[in-house]
C-alpha positions as CSV (number, residue, x, y, z in Angstrom):
1,M,-13.9,5.5,8.9
2,N,-17.3,6.4,7.8
3,M,-16.8,8.3,4.5
4,Q,-19.8,6.8,2.5
5,H,-17.5,5.4,-0.1
6,E,-17.6,1.7,-0.9
7,L,-14.3,0.2,-0.1
8,P,-12.5,-1.6,-2.9
9,A,-11.3,-5.2,-2.4
10,I,-7.7,-5.5,-1.3
11,T,-5.2,-8.3,-1.9
12,L,-2.0,-9.0,0.1
13,A,0.8,-11.5,-0.2
14,T,1.2,-13.7,2.9
15,N,4.7,-12.3,3.7
16,D,3.3,-8.7,3.7
17,Y,0.3,-9.7,5.7
18,N,2.3,-11.4,8.4
19,R,4.9,-8.7,8.7
20,L,2.2,-5.9,8.8
21,L,0.1,-7.7,11.3
22,F,3.1,-7.9,13.7
23,T,3.8,-4.2,13.0
24,A,0.2,-3.1,13.6
25,M,0.0,-5.1,16.8
26,I,3.1,-3.4,18.2
27,Q,1.8,0.0,17.1
28,E,-1.5,-0.6,18.7
29,K,0.2,-1.6,22.0
30,H,1.9,1.9,21.9
31,N,-1.4,3.6,21.1
32,R,-0.4,4.8,17.7
33,P,-3.6,6.1,15.9
34,A,-2.7,4.7,12.5
35,A,-2.6,1.1,13.9
36,E,-6.4,0.9,13.9
37,F,-6.7,1.7,10.2
38,L,-4.0,-0.8,9.3
39,L,-5.6,-3.5,11.4
40,M,-9.0,-2.8,9.8
41,E,-7.4,-3.2,6.3
42,L,-5.6,-6.4,7.3
43,R,-8.9,-7.9,8.5
44,R,-10.7,-7.3,5.2
45,A,-7.7,-8.3,3.0
46,K,-7.7,-11.4,0.7
47,V,-4.4,-13.1,1.4
48,C,-2.5,-15.0,-1.3
49,H,0.8,-16.6,-2.0
50,P,3.4,-14.0,-3.0
51,G,3.8,-15.7,-6.4
52,S,0.1,-15.4,-7.0
53,L,-0.1,-11.6,-6.3
54,P,-1.6,-10.0,-9.4
55,E,0.8,-7.6,-11.2
56,D,-1.6,-4.7,-10.9
57,V,-1.8,-4.8,-7.1
58,V,0.0,-2.4,-4.8
59,S,2.3,-4.2,-2.3
60,T,5.2,-3.2,-0.1
61,N,8.4,-2.7,-2.0
62,C,6.7,-1.5,-5.2
63,R,6.7,1.9,-6.8
64,V,3.1,3.1,-7.0
65,I,1.8,6.0,-9.1
66,Y,-1.2,7.6,-7.6
67,R,-3.3,10.8,-7.5
68,L,-4.7,12.5,-4.4
69,N,-8.1,14.2,-4.4
70,D,-8.2,14.7,-8.2
71,E,-4.9,16.7,-8.2
72,P,-3.8,17.6,-11.7
73,K,-0.4,15.9,-11.2
74,S,0.3,12.3,-10.2
75,R,2.7,11.3,-7.4
76,T,5.1,8.4,-7.3
77,H,6.5,6.7,-4.2
78,L,8.0,3.4,-3.2
79,L,5.7,1.8,-0.5
80,V,7.9,0.4,2.3
81,H,7.7,-1.1,5.8
82,P,8.4,1.6,8.4
83,E,11.7,0.0,9.4
84,D,12.8,0.0,5.8
85,L,12.2,3.7,5.3
86,I,15.4,5.4,4.1
87,W,14.4,8.4,2.0
88,S,11.0,9.9,2.8
89,G,11.0,12.0,-0.4
90,A,10.9,8.9,-2.5
91,E,9.3,6.4,-0.1
92,I,6.2,6.2,2.0
93,S,5.7,4.0,5.0
94,V,2.8,1.5,4.8
95,T,1.9,2.5,8.3
96,T,1.0,6.1,7.4
97,P,-2.7,6.7,6.5
98,L,-1.8,7.2,2.8
99,G,0.4,4.1,2.8
100,T,-2.2,1.9,4.4
101,A,-4.9,3.3,2.0
102,L,-2.7,2.3,-1.0
103,L,-1.9,-1.2,0.3
104,G,-3.5,-4.0,-1.7
105,L,-5.4,-1.8,-4.2
106,R,-5.5,-2.6,-7.9
107,V,-4.7,-0.1,-10.6
108,G,-7.8,2.0,-11.1
109,D,-9.1,1.6,-7.6
110,S,-9.7,4.5,-5.3
111,M,-9.7,4.5,-1.5
112,P,-10.8,7.1,1.1
113,F,-8.6,7.8,4.1
114,I,-8.3,10.3,7.0
115,E,-5.0,11.9,8.0
116,A,-4.0,12.1,11.7
117,D,-5.1,15.8,11.6
118,G,-8.6,14.8,10.5
119,T,-8.2,15.8,6.8
120,R,-10.1,13.5,4.5
121,H,-8.6,12.3,1.2
122,V,-9.3,9.9,-1.6
123,V,-6.3,8.2,-3.4
124,L,-6.6,6.8,-6.9
125,V,-4.0,4.2,-8.0
126,E,-2.9,5.0,-11.6
127,G,-0.1,2.5,-12.0
128,I,2.6,0.2,-10.6
129,G,6.2,0.6,-11.4
130,L,9.1,-1.6,-10.3
131,R,8.4,-4.2,-7.7
132,F,11.4,-5.2,-5.5
133,L,11.3,-8.7,-4.3
134,D,12.4,-9.8,-0.8
135,D,15.6,-11.3,-2.2
136,G,16.7,-7.9,-3.5
137,S,15.9,-8.6,-7.1
138,T,13.4,-6.6,-9.1
139,V,10.5,-7.4,-11.3
140,T,10.3,-5.0,-14.2
141,R,7.2,-4.4,-16.2
142,A,6.8,-4.1,-19.9
143,P,3.3,-4.4,-21.5
144,G,2.3,-8.0,-21.0
145,S,5.5,-9.4,-19.6
146,V,7.4,-9.9,-16.3
147,V,11.1,-10.2,-16.2
148,R,13.0,-11.3,-13.1
149,I,16.5,-9.7,-12.7
């Protein structure tokens, strides 16, 4: 990916990192083109304990509000692992080019990526909504607070 855009730092929780590394290695073995981008992002990620993941960082199982290519309207999707994808209208797999580009970004960061058909995009993270934890509970966000349900 040589798009002359400085790549933002990314942060991943260890549970996401480990699961995604396994997924990317399987995809690479099956010659899936998106695996290379995911592996590249995993290599440059700062990895932290899940409890230390900053609130403004995109992770799997969180609703992310983003804008593509300066579009006038924001989009919102839940970022999920491919095997957890249930409803593609509301969710996006982290193994798609867009999903991989969003992974680990902070609110306000932008990231270039290339679709399978060669189309170039830049995604801007505008906000984080609910974050669903591995145990099925949610973390809701109100200004300055975190509530575990």
